C-alpha positions in Angstrom: 0.0 0.0 0.0 2.9 2.4 0.8 4.4 2.2 -2.6 1.1 3.4 -4.2 1.4 6.6 -2.1 5.0 7.2 -3.2 4.2 6.6 -6.9 1.4 9.1 -6.6 3.6 11.6 -4.8 6.4 11.3 -7.4 3.9 11.6 -10.3 2.6 14.8 -8.8 6.1 16.2 -8.2 7.3 15.4 -11.7 4.1 16.8 -13.2 4.5 20.0 -11.2 8.1 20.3 -12.4 7.1 19.7 -16.0 4.3 22.2 -15.8 6.5 24.9 -14.1 9.1 24.4 -16.8 6.6 24.7 -19.7 5.0 27.7 -18.1 8.3 29.5 -17.6 9.8 28.4 -21.0 7.0 27.9 -23.5 9.5 27.3 -26.4 11.0 24.3 -24.6 7.7 22.4 -24.6 8.3 20.8 -28.0 11.9 19.8 -27.0 10.6 18.2 -23.8 7.9 16.2 -25.6 10.6 14.9 -28.0 12.9 14.0 -25.1 10.0 12.3 -23.3 9.1 10.2 -26.4 12.8 9.2 -26.8 12.9 8.0 -23.2 9.6 5.9 -23.5 
């Protein structure tokens, strides 16, 4: 049960970082999407 909590927490933290990065640097959004697809 504990690991579900941590997965949720990390997902929220990572989403927050991505959102903050996209908001502060709108041009980097495309580059981040490409990098994310490369990692998948």
